[in-house]
Steps between C-alpha positions, in 0.01 A plus 500: 500500500625846409420788737529860388472780754342818377294775655148426609271773372155351563469239771361151511598163363397325182624240259442372153656433166714781366409700192817682400563778251794731441263753344358777720126460554237761420207364700253747353584411140528131578184447703235757412430400141133423415562125508599516868305797633705433814296186568783272399871538524605396152764726344345668195793722401608354164841663539582319824665158512236384752220563246207269574661365818287501813646662813246357746663307782849534352805661657566776250870586460563824310777758472270800551161648448438759229195690389230706652393599847217249466735207568411473869129507426532221242680283756249597770216385274674170424546438874139593571381253235744232626680467164824677593850359498578316825800730552728734308879510494635813334852632449403867526183561697295818473216641705241451224561127494490465876195719554263233370636233733492731801148629431366149436640391837352799683161504330430135420755297700620365163844648443789307353866496600736713294878460530759717334816318398739724310768237437600425143487126581120501539430380146765229523362375833134465405331379181140472391347191657730488804327461835555824695410598857493870591523654846418867463573572867853357494571583135579136421460325168531119524537320169477125455 
């Protein structure tokens, strides 16, 4: 088992199969297309390598979040509808990404752990399909 120690940004623990991309994620563009209407979590951005992949229950591993200020609200809605990723590991966290997880925890008791891990070895350590456990309080990422 490989253990990476990052910075816990949103608390809690979760696990699941990893869904990994080296492309920054624009949650608004990816998840608010008419086919989803934020009821599902299938990536609808044709320009993203995760096109047509479902985020629900997966540990999403991304380098960063890009896009609009609506990012947090998209994630909040996914958490409210219980179709969100199980957890998010991100190399460069921003407040827009985290706001959805924090608000979902406060308002609905449905937040997800978010861990920032800035190390360049992240994408060598975890691959799509790997079993990953996240501890958002301790900032731990357990792979394997």
